[in-house]
N, C-alpha and C positions, 0 to 999 in steps of 0.2 A: 655328194655328201660333203658337208663342211667339216673342218676339224672341230668346230664348236660342238656339233652334235656328237661326234665321236668322243670328245672330251667329257661331255655331259653324261653320255651313256656309260663310259668307264667309271665315272664318279658314282653313278647310281649303283653299279655293280659293287664297287668298293664299299659303299655305305651299307648295302644290303647284307654283305657277308660279315658285318659286325654282329649279326643276330641269326644268320643262316649259314650253314657250313660252306656251301658252294653254289654257284649259279653260272649258267651259260645263257647268253642272249644273242640272238641274231635277228637281222632285218634284211629284207630283200625287196627288189622290184621285179618287173617282168624279165629283166635281163639276168638276174642272179643276186647273190648275197652281196650287200654293200656295207654291212657292219657285222662283225663277229667279235665277241668278247667273252672272257671267262674270269672268275675271281673266286677266291676261297679254296677249299679243299674238298676232296671227294668223300672223306670220312672225318667226322669230328674227332679231334684228338690225334689224328694221323698226319703224316707229312705230305702224302701224295697230293699234288695240286689239282684243282679242277682245271681241266683243259677243254679246248673246243671239240676234241674227239672223244670226250667222256661218254660212256654208254649209260643211258637212263632207263629205268622202268617207266614205260610210257602210259600205263594205266589206260584211261579212257581216250587218250589220243589215238588208241587203236581203232576206236569206233568209226571215224571217218574213212579209214582205210578199208574197213569191211564194207561200209556203205558204197564206196567207190567201186569195189568189186561187184557189188549187186547191180549198180548202174551199168557196168560193162555188160553184164548178162542181160539186162533189159534191152540194151542196144542190139544185142544179138538175137533178140526175140525168144530167148530161153526162159525169161522170167516175166510174169505179168503181175504188176504191183497190186492190182485190184482183185485178183483171183484169191479165194480163200487159201490161206497159207497151208492149211491142213491137206490141201490137194497135193502139195509138194512134200509135206512133212506131217504125217498123220498124228504124231504125238501132240501137235499143237491143238488138235481138236479134242483132246482129253483133259485139258486144263480147266479147272473150275474157278469161279470168282469167290474170294473170301467174303463171307457174309456173316461175320461175327464168330463167337466162340461158345461152345457148350459149357455147362457148369463145371465139367472136369477139365476145361481148357482146350479140348479138342476143337479144331477149326470146323466151322460150318461152311460148306461149299455148295454152290449152285451152278447150274449151267449158264454160260453167258448167253445173252439174247441175240448176239450176232457173231459172225465169224471174224477172227483176226485175219487181216490181210497183210501182205508184205509191206504195203505202204504204211500201215499203222506201225509195224515194227520199226521202220526207218524214221518215223516221226515221233516215236515214243508216245503213241496214243493207243497201243495195244492193250494196256491195262496192267503191265508189270510195274513193280516198284523195286527199290533197293533197301537193304536192311539198315543202312545208316541214315535213311531219311523217312522210312515208313515204319510206324510203330507195330503194325500187325505182323509184318515180315520179321522184324527184329524179335518180337515175342516168340514166334514160332521157332526161330533159330535158337534163342536163349533157352527154350524149353526142350531142345533136342528133337523137335518135330520136323525140322527141315535140315538138309545137308547144305553147308555153305556153297554158294556158287563158285567161290574162289578155289574149290577143290578141282575145278576143271573136269568134272564128271557129268555124265548124263543126269544122274540123280540130283546133282547140285543145281541144275537148270530147272528142275520140275518144282518151281514155286507157284503158288496160286496167283491168280490175277487179283489186284486190289482195286481195280476200276472196271466198269463195263467197257469193252473194246469200243474205241472210236469216240469216247465221250469227253475225255480230259487228257491233257498232257501231264505225264508223270515219268520222271527219269527212272530207268530200271533195266531189266535184263533183256529188253527188246533186241538189242544188237547182237547179243549172244545167240538168241534164237534165229536172228537173221543169218548169222554164220552157218547155222545148221540147215536152214533153207537153201543157202547157196550150195552147201555140200550135196544136198539131195538133188538139186537141179543139175549140177555139173558132174556128179559122180566121182568126186575126189575130195581129199581133205582140204580144209580151209587154208591151212598154211601153204600148201602147194598152189592153191588157186590164187591167193594173194600174191605169191611170188610171180606167177604167170601173168596175171591180169593187171597188177599195179606196180609191184616193187621192182621187178626186172626192167620193165619199160622205162621207168624213171631213174634207173641206176641206183636204187636204194639197196646197196649190197650189205649194209649193216643195220637192217631193221628186220627183226625176226622174233618168233616165239621161243626159239632155241638158240641162245647166244653161243657163238663159237668160243673156244678157249681164248683167242685173241681179244674178243669183245669182253669176256669176263674179267680179263686183266685190267680193263679200263672202266669197270662198272662202279658207279657211285653207290655208296651205302644209303639205306633208308634211315630216317631219323624220326624221333617223336618229340614234339614240343610238350614239355611238362607244364603243370599248372603254374610253377614259379618262373616260367619263361626259359628254363634251361633245356638242353637237348640231350637225348639219349640215343644210342645207336641201336637199331632194330636188327635182329637176326632173321633176315628174309632175303630171298633171292629167287632166281628162275626155278620153276618147277622142273624136276628131272623127268617126270612122267605126265603126259597130258592124255587122258582118256578121250577128251574132245578138245578141239582147238577153239579157245574162246574168241568170239568175234568182238566182244565188248571190252577186252583188256588183255593183259598178259604179254604184250609185245615189248621188246627192248630195242633201243636204237639211239643213234646220235642226233643231235639237233641239226647238224648239217644235212643228214639224210632227210629229216622231216621237212627241211626247207625246200627240198626238191618236190615233195608232195604239195606243199603250199603253192609252189609255182604252177602245178597242174591247174589250180583254180584261178590263178592270175592269168594264165596263158591259154585259156579257152580249151582246156582238156589235155594239153601237153602231149598229144599223141596217144593218150590212154582213153579219153572220152571225146565224143564229138562236141563241137562248140554249142550246138543246139541243146545237147544234154546238160552241159554245164549251165546254160542260160536258165533252164527251168529248175534244175536241181539246186541252184544257188539262191532261190527265192523261197519265201514263206510257203509252206505246204499245208498249214494247219486249217485253212479254210474258215477262219473266224475264231478258232480256239486261240488261247494265248499261253505262253510259258509262264508258269506261276513260280514264285519263290519256293525253294525246297527247305523244309525245316531240318533240324538235326535231332536224331535220337541216339547218336553215338558221337559225342563231341570230341573224343580222342581221334576219331577218324576224319570227321569233317565238321566245319562250322556250317551255319545256315548259308545256303547258296542263293545269292541274288546279285548278279552283276548289274551295276548301275541302278541301284534301287530307285523306284519311281518311274523308270523308263519302260515303255512297252517293249515286249520281246516276243518273237515268234521262233519257228523252227523250220530249217530247210533239211536237205538230204545228205549228211546228217550233221548239221551245225546250228548253233544259236544264231539268231538274227536280231540285231538291235533295230527296232522300228523307228527310233529317233536318233538324232546325233548324240553321241556320247560326250561327256565332259573332257575326255582325253583328246578329242579331235576326231575320233573315229566316226565316219559318216553313217547315217542311217542306211540300212541294207547290207552292212558288212556281216561277215561270217566269223564265228569264233567258237572255241570250246577249250577244254583243258583235260588234265589228268589228275587223279586223286593225290599224287605226290607233290602238288603245287607246281604243275606245269600249265602254262597258259599260252594260247596262240590266237591270232586274229588274221583275217584275210580281207583286205579292202580292195575290192575289184574296181571301184570308182577311180581311185588314185593309183592303182597298180602297185600297192605295197602290202607286205605281210610281215609279221614278226612272231617270234617264239621266245619264251622265257621258261627256263627249266631249272627246277631244284628238286630235292628229294627229301620231303618231310611231311609228316602228318601233324595236325589236321589240315585238310584242304581248306583253302581260303585263309591260310595263315596271314596274319596282318602284315608282317614284315615282307614276306615273299610276294604276296599279292600287291602290296604297296609299291614294291620295287618294279613289278611288271607294269603297273599302271603309270608309274613315273617314267619308265623307259618308253612306253607308247606315247605319252604326252610330249616328251622331248622330241620324238621323231616328228610328230605333227606340228610342233612349234617350228622345227627346222623346215618342214615343208611349207608352212605358212609364210615364213620369212624369205623364202626363195633359196634357202640353203640346200634343199633336196629337190632334185629335178624329177618331175613326174616321168615315169617310164611308160609311154603310150605306144 
């Protein structure tokens, strides 16, 4: 790494926190982290600085961890991705497809035409949606006909399907249900299984659904971007009681810990998965379907989601795949995703590099935070192209 890249990266961090409370960014190759930086504060209006060991709400950055635990069970022969998931978890066989609304607003449900498989859950083709992007689910929640999934209750997961299983890609509760399948297969709670199968083998001691007191002391606050561009602090934090352990969100951790997980996908499994598992799991699994842009029906939570508009995108197990080279320099076939609090990561297996950008504010796809993340990524690839960053092969 050249000093030029480090200087540019720190400049980007500094410019971003003019409009974002605080940011942590890291980049690594196959050998480990080669850039780490932090800027701003953990809480707007407070003095505590953002530091590289700050603890973040990871939101959907939880999903790839859960998917990796599922892959470990596939390797052991305990989980068949193409078997009907109701064979492991009968509750999944009782969920209907939303087919409109009656005159009184009650949902009309019908039986799906095919079974949901675990593969569909991992690929987001099972038919579930999210309330911030699907008008039907939001309507049911707004009218009190559904319990929010964020309650981490069994009832909160029982939302209807919004698509016929296996027909389209739509982001939703699939990985939360995957977590329940994992529990049914392994006979233990998901948090314990994540610790056994993924977190402990990677040395991720500060990634958990239940932050310790030491972690809570370093927790970044969540913020809301208001219409005038200002920021307010939100009163939200870790849930004290989890009826079920969410597979799709709810974890807390440090960026440094998460870099260990990204290293698993750079280093052919990192002792957690077999190289051959990583090879197929890191490729598009949609079989001709494509990832479509997600609209927003809750603009305070998320803006429209479409990374690199106009570029084709697919889905792996469980990451976004850019089918074409991205304008940042990220090559086709790379993996990526993020978390609702404006966290973004990518994994470039071709060049052996990965990066993570973490902030804590709504709505997702915030122009300033996302812009900083893309600028950070671009600076890294420009350094790589100029020979200032050595490929770690």
